[in-house]
C-alpha positions in Angstrom: 0.0 0.0 0.0 1.4 3.4 -1.0 1.9 6.0 1.8 -0.3 9.1 1.6 1.0 12.0 -0.6 1.3 15.3 1.2 1.7 18.7 -0.6 2.5 21.9 1.3 1.5 25.2 -0.1 2.6 27.9 -1.0 6.1 26.3 -1.1 4.9 23.4 -3.3 7.1 20.9 -1.4 5.7 17.3 -1.4 6.4 13.8 -0.1 4.9 10.5 1.0 4.6 9.7 4.7 3.3 6.8 6.7 -0.2 7.1 8.2 0.1 8.4 11.8 2.9 10.9 11.0 2.1 14.3 12.4 1.7 17.1 9.9 4.5 19.0 11.8 6.9 16.1 11.4 6.1 15.8 7.7 6.8 19.6 7.2 10.1 19.3 9.0 11.2 16.4 6.9 10.5 18.3 3.8 12.1 21.5 5.0 8.9 23.4 5.2 9.1 26.0 8.0 6.3 25.6 10.5 6.9 27.3 13.8 6.5 25.3 17.0 7.8 27.1 20.1 6.3 24.6 22.5 7.9 21.6 20.9 4.6 19.9 19.8 2.8 20.2 23.2 -0.2 22.0 21.6 0.1 25.1 23.8 1.8 27.8 21.7 -0.6 27.6 18.7 2.2 28.6 16.3 1.9 25.5 14.1 -1.6 26.0 12.7 -2.4 24.7 9.2 -5.4 24.5 7.0 -6.5 21.6 4.7 -7.4 22.5 1.2 -10.3 20.3 0.2 -11.0 19.0 -3.4 -9.5 17.3 -6.3 -6.1 18.6 -7.4 -5.6 16.9 -10.7 -2.3 18.6 -11.5 -0.8 16.9 -8.4 -2.9 13.7 -8.5 -4.3 14.4 -5.0 -7.8 14.3 -3.6 -7.6 16.2 -0.3 -10.1 16.3 2.5 -10.4 17.2 6.1 -11.1 13.6 7.1 -7.7 12.7 5.8 -6.4 14.0 9.1 -7.0 12.4 12.5 -10.0 13.7 14.4 -9.6 16.6 16.8 -7.3 15.5 19.6 -7.2 16.5 23.3 -4.4 19.0 22.7 -6.4 20.8 20.0 -9.6 20.8 22.1 -7.7 22.3 25.0 -6.1 24.9 22.9 -9.4 25.8 21.2 -11.0 26.3 24.6 -8.3 28.5 26.1 -7.3 30.4 22.9 -8.9 30.8 19.5 -8.6 28.2 16.8 -10.3 29.4 13.6 -12.8 27.1 11.8 -10.9 24.8 9.5 -7.6 25.3 11.3 -5.6 22.4 12.9 -2.6 22.2 15.1 0.0 20.4 13.0 1.8 19.0 16.1 -1.4 17.1 17.0 -3.1 16.2 13.7 -1.8 13.0 12.1 -2.0 12.0 8.4 -4.5 9.4 7.4 -4.7 10.1 3.6 -3.6 12.4 0.8 -3.5 16.0 1.7 -2.9 19.5 0.4 -1.9 21.6 3.4 -1.8 25.4 3.4 0.3 27.3 5.9 -1.6 30.5 6.6 0.4 33.7 6.4 -1.4 35.3 9.3 -0.2 32.7 11.8 2.1 34.1 14.5 1.8 37.8 13.6 0.2 38.4 17.0 -2.6 40.6 15.6 0.0 43.2 14.6 -0.4 45.1 11.3 2.1 45.0 8.5 3.1 48.6 8.4 5.3 48.6 5.4 3.4 47.9 2.2 6.7 47.9 0.1 8.0 45.0 2.2 5.3 42.5 1.7 7.3 39.9 -0.2 7.1 36.6 1.8 10.3 34.5 2.2 10.6 31.0 3.5 11.6 31.3 7.1 14.6 29.6 8.6 15.8 32.2 11.2 19.2 31.8 13.0 17.3 32.2 16.3 14.6 29.8 17.5 12.4 29.7 20.6 12.3 26.3 22.3 9.8 25.6 25.1 10.8 22.7 27.5 9.5 21.2 30.7 12.3 20.3 33.0 12.5 17.6 35.7 12.5 19.0 39.2 15.7 18.7 41.2 16.2 15.4 43.0 18.7 14.6 45.7 19.4 11.3 44.1 20.1 13.0 40.7 22.5 15.8 41.5 22.4 17.4 38.0 22.4 21.2 38.0 19.3 23.2 36.9 21.0 24.5 33.7 22.3 21.0 32.9 18.7 19.7 33.2 17.5 22.4 30.8 20.2 21.4 28.3 19.2 17.8 28.7 15.5 18.7 28.0 16.6 20.7 24.9 18.5 17.8 23.6 15.6 15.4 24.2 12.8 17.6 22.8 14.7 19.7 20.2 17.8 17.7 19.3 20.3 20.4 20.3 23.6 19.0 21.7 26.6 20.6 23.3 24.8 23.9 23.7 26.9 26.8 24.7 25.3 29.2 27.1 25.8 33.0 27.1 27.3 34.1 30.5 24.5 36.5 31.3 22.1 33.6 31.6 24.0 31.8 34.4 22.8 34.1 37.3 19.1 33.9 36.2 18.7 30.2 35.5 17.4 29.1 38.9 15.0 32.0 39.5 13.7 31.7 35.9 13.1 27.9 36.2 11.2 28.2 39.4 9.2 31.2 38.3 8.1 29.1 35.3 7.1 26.1 37.4 9.9 24.0 36.0 9.1 25.1 32.4 11.1 27.6 30.4 11.5 29.0 26.9 15.1 29.2 25.6 16.2 31.2 22.6 18.7 29.1 20.7 21.1 30.7 18.1 22.5 28.3 15.6 25.7 29.1 13.8 25.4 27.7 10.3 29.1 27.7 9.7 30.0 25.5 12.7 26.6 24.1 13.6 27.2 25.3 17.1 24.0 26.0 19.1 24.1 28.7 21.8 21.5 29.6 24.4 21.2 33.4 24.2 18.0 34.1 26.3 15.8 32.4 28.8 12.2 33.1 30.0 9.9 31.4 32.5 7.1 29.3 31.1 6.0 29.7 27.5 7.3 32.8 25.8 5.8 33.7 22.4 7.7 36.8 21.2 10.8 37.0 19.1 11.8 40.0 17.1 14.6 40.9 14.7 15.9 44.1 13.2 16.9 44.6 9.5 18.6 47.9 8.9 20.2 49.7 5.9 22.6 52.4 7.0 22.9 54.8 4.1 25.1 57.9 3.9 21.9 60.1 3.7 19.2 58.1 5.4 18.9 55.1 7.8 16.0 52.7 7.2 15.1 50.1 9.8 12.5 47.4 10.0 11.2 45.4 13.0 10.5 41.8 11.9 8.7 38.9 13.6 11.1 36.0 13.6 8.1 33.8 14.1 6.3 34.9 10.9 8.8 36.8 8.8 6.5 39.8 8.5 7.6 43.4 8.9 5.7 44.7 11.9 7.0 48.3 11.9 9.4 50.5 10.0 11.1 53.8 10.6 13.7 56.0 9.0 15.8 59.0 9.8 18.4 61.2 8.3 21.9 59.9 8.9 23.2 62.3 11.6 26.7 62.0 10.2 25.6 64.5 7.5 26.7 67.3 9.9 30.3 65.9 9.5 30.1 66.0 5.7 27.6 65.7 2.9 29.3 62.9 1.0 31.4 59.9 1.9 34.8 61.3 1.1 34.2 64.4 3.2 33.4 62.2 6.1 36.7 60.3 5.6 38.4 63.7 5.5 36.8 64.6 8.8 38.2 61.4 10.4 41.6 62.2 9.0 41.6 65.8 10.2 40.0 65.3 13.7 41.5 63.0 16.3 38.1 62.1 17.7 36.3 62.2 14.3 35.8 58.4 14.0 34.4 58.1 17.5 32.1 61.0 17.0 30.6 59.6 13.8 30.4 56.1 15.2 28.5 57.3 18.3 26.2 59.4 16.1 25.1 56.6 13.8 24.8 54.0 16.6 22.6 56.4 18.6 20.4 57.0 15.5 20.0 53.3 15.0 19.1 52.8 18.7 16.6 55.6 18.6 14.9 53.9 15.6 14.8 50.6 17.5 13.0 52.5 20.2 10.6 54.1 17.7 9.5 50.8 16.1 9.2 49.1 19.5 6.9 51.9 20.7 4.9 51.9 17.5 4.3 48.1 17.6 4.2 47.5 21.4 7.3 45.2 21.1 9.7 44.8 24.0 13.4 45.5 23.3 14.3 42.5 25.5 12.6 40.3 22.8 14.9 41.5 20.1 17.2 38.5 19.5 18.8 38.9 16.1 19.8 41.8 13.8 21.1 42.2 10.3 22.9 45.4 9.1 24.0 46.6 5.7 25.6 49.8 4.4 28.2 51.1 2.0 31.8 50.4 3.0 32.4 53.7 4.8 29.1 53.5 6.7 29.9 49.8 7.4 33.2 50.7 8.9 32.0 53.6 10.9 29.1 51.7 12.4 31.5 48.9 13.4 33.9 51.4 14.9 36.5 50.9 12.2 38.6 53.8 10.9 37.6 54.3 7.2 40.8 56.3 6.3 42.1 53.5 4.0 39.0 53.8 1.9 39.8 57.4 1.1 42.4 56.6 -1.5 43.7 53.8 -3.7 43.8 50.9 -3.4 40.6 51.5 -1.2 41.4 48.7 1.2 38.6 47.4 3.4 39.6 46.5 7.0 37.3 43.5 6.7 35.2 42.4 3.7 33.6 39.2 4.9 30.5 38.8 7.0 30.6 40.0 10.6 29.2 38.2 13.6 29.0 40.1 16.8 26.5 41.1 19.5 24.2 44.1 19.9 25.7 45.1 23.2 29.1 45.5 21.6 27.6 48.1 19.3 25.8 50.0 22.1 22.4 48.9 21.0 19.7 48.3 23.6 18.2 44.8 22.9 18.3 41.5 24.7 21.7 40.9 26.2 22.2 37.9 24.0 21.0 39.6 20.8 23.2 38.7 17.8 24.4 41.0 15.0 25.1 39.8 11.4 26.6 42.2 8.9 26.4 41.2 5.3 29.7 41.1 3.5 31.1 43.9 1.3 31.9 43.3 -2.3 34.8 45.7 -2.6 36.3 49.0 -1.5 33.4 51.1 -2.8 30.8 48.4 -3.4 29.4 47.6 0.0 27.2 45.4 2.0 24.2 47.4 0.7 25.0 46.5 -2.9 25.5 42.8 -1.8 22.1 42.9 0.0 20.4 44.4 -3.1 22.0 41.7 -5.2 20.5 39.1 -2.8 17.1 40.7 -3.1 17.0 41.1 -6.9 19.0 38.1 -7.8 21.0 38.9 -11.0 23.0 35.8 -10.1 19.8 33.7 -10.4 18.8 35.1 -13.8 19.3 33.7 -17.3 18.9 37.3 -18.7 21.4 40.0 -18.2 20.2 42.2 -15.3 21.6 45.6 -14.5 21.1 46.7 -10.8 21.8 50.4 -10.1 21.8 52.1 -6.7 22.0 55.8 -7.4 23.5 57.9 -4.7 26.5 60.1 -4.0 28.5 57.0 -5.0 26.5 54.9 -7.4 26.9 51.1 -7.0 26.4 49.0 -10.1 26.0 45.3 -10.5 25.6 43.6 -13.9 25.2 39.9 -14.6 23.3 36.7 -14.8 23.7 33.1 -13.5 26.9 32.7 -15.4 28.9 35.8 -14.4 28.4 38.9 -12.2 30.5 42.0 -12.3 30.3 45.1 -10.1 31.7 48.7 -9.9 31.2 52.0 -8.2 31.0 55.3 -9.9 31.5 58.7 -8.3 28.3 60.5 -9.3 28.6 63.1 -6.5 25.6 64.6 -4.7 23.9 66.4 -7.6 21.1 63.8 -7.8 20.3 64.5 -4.2 20.0 68.2 -4.8 23.5 69.4 -3.8 25.5 71.4 -6.4 22.1 72.5 -7.9 21.2 76.2 -7.5 17.7 75.5 -6.2 18.3 71.9 -5.3 17.3 70.3 -2.0 16.7 66.9 -0.5 13.3 65.2 -1.0 10.9 66.8 1.5 7.5 68.4 1.4 7.5 71.4 -0.9 10.2 70.1 -3.3 9.4 69.9 -7.0 9.5 66.2 -7.9 7.8 65.9 -11.3 8.1 68.3 -14.3 6.5 68.6 -17.8 7.3 71.3 -20.3 5.1 72.1 -23.3 7.3 71.8 -26.4 5.4 74.6 -28.2 5.0 77.2 -25.5 7.8 76.1 -23.2 5.4 76.5 -20.3 6.1 74.1 -17.4 3.8 72.3 -15.0 5.0 70.4 -12.0 4.2 68.5 -8.9 5.6 69.0 -5.5 6.0 66.5 -2.6 3.0 66.7 -0.4 0.4 67.5 -3.1 -1.3 65.3 -5.7 -2.2 68.2 -7.9 -0.2 69.6 -10.9 0.8 73.3 -10.7 -1.7 74.2 -13.4 -4.7 72.6 -11.6 -7.2 74.5 -9.5 -6.4 74.4 -5.8 -2.7 73.7 -6.3 -1.5 76.6 -4.2 -3.8 75.8 -1.3 -2.7 72.1 -1.4 1.0 72.9 -0.9 1.0 73.6 2.8 4.7 74.3 3.0 4.9 76.4 -0.2 7.3 75.5 -3.0 10.8 75.2 -1.5 13.1 73.9 -4.2 13.7 71.0 -6.5 14.7 67.5 -5.5 16.6 64.7 -7.4 13.7 63.2 -9.4 12.6 66.7 -10.4 16.1 67.7 -11.5 16.3 64.6 -13.7 12.9 65.3 -15.3 13.4 69.0 -15.8 16.7 68.5 -17.6 15.2 65.7 -19.7 12.1 67.8 -20.5 14.3 70.8 -21.4 16.1 68.5 -23.9 12.9 67.1 -25.4 11.5 70.7 -25.7 14.6 71.9 -27.5 15.7 74.3 -24.7 19.0 72.5 -24.4 21.1 70.8 -27.1 22.3 67.3 -27.0 25.5 68.7 -25.6 23.5 70.2 -22.7 23.8 73.9 -23.7 20.9 76.2 -22.9 19.8 77.8 -26.3 19.8 81.5 -25.8 17.9 82.0 -29.0 14.9 80.4 -27.3 14.5 83.7 -25.3 12.7 85.1 -28.3 10.2 82.3 -28.1 9.5 82.4 -24.3 10.2 84.7 -21.4 11.1 81.7 -19.4 14.6 81.6 -21.1 16.5 84.3 -19.3 20.0 85.7 -19.6 22.3 84.8 -16.7 25.7 86.4 -17.2 27.3 84.8 -20.2 24.8 81.9 -20.2 21.1 81.4 -20.0 18.7 79.8 -17.5 15.2 78.3 -17.6 12.6 79.7 -15.2 10.7 76.7 -13.7 8.7 78.7 -11.1 8.3 82.4 -11.7 6.5 83.0 -8.3 7.9 83.0 -4.8 10.5 81.6 -4.7 12.0 82.1 -8.1 13.3 78.6 -9.2 15.5 78.5 -12.2 17.6 75.8 -13.9 20.9 77.3 -14.8 23.6 76.2 -17.2 25.7 75.1 -14.3 22.9 73.0 -13.0 22.6 71.2 -16.3 26.4 70.7 -16.4 26.4 69.2 -12.8 23.7 66.7 -13.9 25.7 65.9 -17.1 28.8 65.2 -15.0 27.0 63.0 -12.6 25.1 61.0 -15.2 28.1 60.6 -17.4 30.1 59.1 -14.5 27.3 56.6 -13.9 26.8 55.7 -17.5 30.6 55.2 -18.1 30.7 52.8 -15.2 27.8 50.8 -16.6 29.5 50.7 -20.0 32.7 49.4 -18.5 30.7 46.5 -17.0 29.0 45.9 -20.3 32.4 45.7 -22.0 33.6 43.2 -19.4 30.5 41.1 -20.1 31.0 41.4 -23.8 27.4 42.8 -24.4 25.9 45.8 -26.2 22.6 45.8 -24.4 21.0 44.7 -21.1 17.7 42.8 -20.8 16.5 44.2 -17.4 17.3 47.2 -15.3 16.5 47.6 -11.6 16.8 51.0 -9.8 17.5 50.4 -6.1 17.6 52.8 -3.2 15.2 55.4 -1.9 16.1 57.8 -4.7 15.7 55.1 -7.4 12.2 54.5 -6.2 11.1 58.0 -7.5 13.0 58.1 -10.8 10.8 57.8 -13.9 12.7 55.2 -16.0 11.7 57.0 -19.2 13.3 60.3 -18.1 16.4 58.5 -16.7 16.9 57.0 -20.2 16.3 60.3 -22.0 18.9 61.8 -19.8 21.3 59.0 -20.6 21.6 57.9 -17.0 21.1 54.2 -18.0 21.5 52.3 -21.3 18.8 51.7 -23.8 16.4 48.9 -22.7 12.8 47.9 -23.2 11.0 50.3 -20.8 8.7 47.6 -19.6 11.7 45.9 -18.2 13.0 48.9 -16.3 11.6 49.2 -12.8 12.3 50.7 -9.4 12.7 48.2 -6.6 12.7 50.5 -3.6 15.0 49.8 -0.7 16.4 46.5 -2.1 19.3 46.6 0.3 16.7 46.7 3.2 14.9 43.8 1.6 18.1 41.8 1.3 18.8 42.5 5.0 15.4 41.2 5.9 15.9 38.1 3.8 19.1 37.3 5.7 17.3 37.9 8.9 14.4 35.6 8.4 16.3 32.8 6.6 19.9 32.0 7.5 20.3 30.1 4.2 20.3 33.5 2.5 23.4 34.4 4.5 25.2 31.5 2.9 23.9 32.4 -0.5 25.2 36.0 -0.4 28.5 35.1 1.1 29.1 32.6 -1.7 27.8 35.1 -4.4 30.1 37.9 -3.1 33.1 35.6 -3.5 32.2 35.1 -7.1 31.4 38.7 -8.1 34.2 40.4 -10.1 35.0 44.0 -9.0 36.0 46.4 -11.8 37.9 49.5 -10.7 36.8 52.3 -12.9 39.7 54.5 -12.1 42.1 52.0 -13.6 40.2 51.3 -16.9 41.6 53.2 -19.9 38.2 53.2 -21.7 36.5 55.0 -18.8 37.5 58.4 -20.2 36.1 57.7 -23.7 32.8 56.4 -22.2 32.6 59.4 -20.0 33.0 62.0 -22.8 30.4 60.2 -25.0 28.0 60.1 -22.0 28.1 63.8 -21.5 25.7 64.2 -24.4 22.0 63.6 -24.1 21.2 60.8 -24.1 24.6 59.7 -25.5 27.0 60.9 -28.2 27.7 57.4 -29.7 25.2 54.8 -28.3 21.8 54.4 -30.1 18.6 54.3 -28.1 16.1 52.4 -30.3 13.9 51.1 -27.5 13.6 54.7 -26.1 12.8 56.0 -29.5 9.7 53.8 -29.6 8.3 55.5 -26.5 9.7 59.1 -26.9 10.1 61.5 -29.8 13.8 62.4 -29.4 15.0 65.8 -30.9 17.2 65.7 -34.0 20.9 65.8 -32.9 22.4 69.2 -32.9 25.1 71.1 -31.0 25.4 74.8 -30.3 28.7 76.6 -30.8 27.4 80.0 -29.7 28.4 82.2 -26.9 25.4 80.9 -25.0 27.6 78.0 -24.0 29.8 79.4 -21.2 31.8 76.6 -19.9 31.3 74.7 -23.2 33.0 71.8 -24.8 36.6 72.6 -23.8 35.6 73.0 -20.2 33.5 69.8 -20.3 36.6 67.9 -21.5 38.6 69.3 -18.7 35.8 68.5 -16.1 35.4 65.0 -17.6 39.1 64.4 -17.2 39.1 65.6 -13.6 36.0 63.4 -12.8 37.5 60.3 -14.4 40.8 60.7 -12.5 38.9 61.4 -9.3 
């Protein structure tokens, strides 16, 4: 007689098991993650499942509720004391009697909390590094002189299979009081090191404890984004973000390295600042969700190499110049208390490895999240910031580079630029006939030419942020206000009063009210320099891969989320590609951090992937200069954009040689040379 066939959804894992096997045991044998804090005693309720009834012809299964054993005493007791929804069973109690399709509900173990972060709703298979284990321990006996802690360890071996458990020192003083308070029952938090297989007891509570939290955090040079995650469900429960307080020491990464070099206590000051900011965010998400800091048991951090070093208390000076040597590139394992973070005393910290000197743990985490190394097609992953990180590859080969774009895309170096905040212009359209603009600002859903716009902008118009800068320069090009070489055409002043003289050059008036917001020739040039540096880096990676086009493009990072792919391509920020295959993926680094938090297998995956990624140093590549000069043009002097031409009517190529060009081609070549060498 053939054993019953069991199919678990949504994972799709399946196998045959003898009648009488519990659903929980079948799940464990197949590697399907089903939480069971109480070890199958039927008191935690974490292991709930549902039977899908009906004929599943594709799988050859007829599934029915009566293919499970009847409600047992453990289930009846739990249903009386707690709440067991109709159709739900406890997998630790229900045994298999026939073929089944078993669904593991997503809402189990979220403790009635709400998922706060809509962008983080991807569900990953759970296999956390920290596990809660409930055990009932024999009472002390004069004839069995085994210590209380040793009896807990013996129970953990019997019930959970953990042997040779190490115990964190802070647990020793509380063992006896905890055991007696729990009536000879305790919940232990066990951390398993995947490299060595070593299990460690990192926390202990009396009785049954049902809360376990983790932190996934992306430390960016501009902003810090942090998520509180349930280790028992994998769901994001609360999220928070803040500006990186290190900005006061320097806008960009190199200025912060300079601060460390010039100030004896500079490294300590920046380390303290970023750690305090992270700790404040932990307090914020705990307050918002009602979570207890003492239940935070595991954390994962990512960041660019300089943020990585400063957070860990490492001097980043060596990253300030060639050969850009990292103090440590591999994964870091430490404890929260070593980083001055207020969490459970045993809380672990895992820092994802860096790829190279200027391609950090954030790029590695984004790679983990988007998976170019899992693709057959050639995927380009770009994180646009003051230092753009670029990854290009597929399952056969992955290459990476960094490109010094500078802070122009974040509003710096732009006359009316600012960071993204309420009141900043973020979307721009220019009528090609009249040259009249309309725009949107952060905080309002209305365009500037719509009724009620002025009243809807509570802060007033304050400036123009990165996405707005990209769009206005691209729109100026499409409207013929600037040439492909980025020169503002002074002759357009006869067509529209919005083209105004500005010394030896001309500017475009975007907002003629209060405040006056103009886009100057220098603004256009700053954007050209930034986008050319990025495009040249991408082209070098394409050269290394031996390709002339990419199949998919992913924009990562907070800024990337707000870039319109069409305008990024018009500007020449990215290479030509089918626009339907260009998308923003939000904080992919934060998603990668969460993946590593909820499933320790992802830690092994990214560690192995990072070892295989080839790092290209743009400063050493002779072709960088040629790519950079060609990329100064809009969208590019030499590369065709046939896919873009299908979606946008590009102006005929022309270049101005007039006096309206102050800082023209000669200066551009000099600037390009400086940028390439820098």
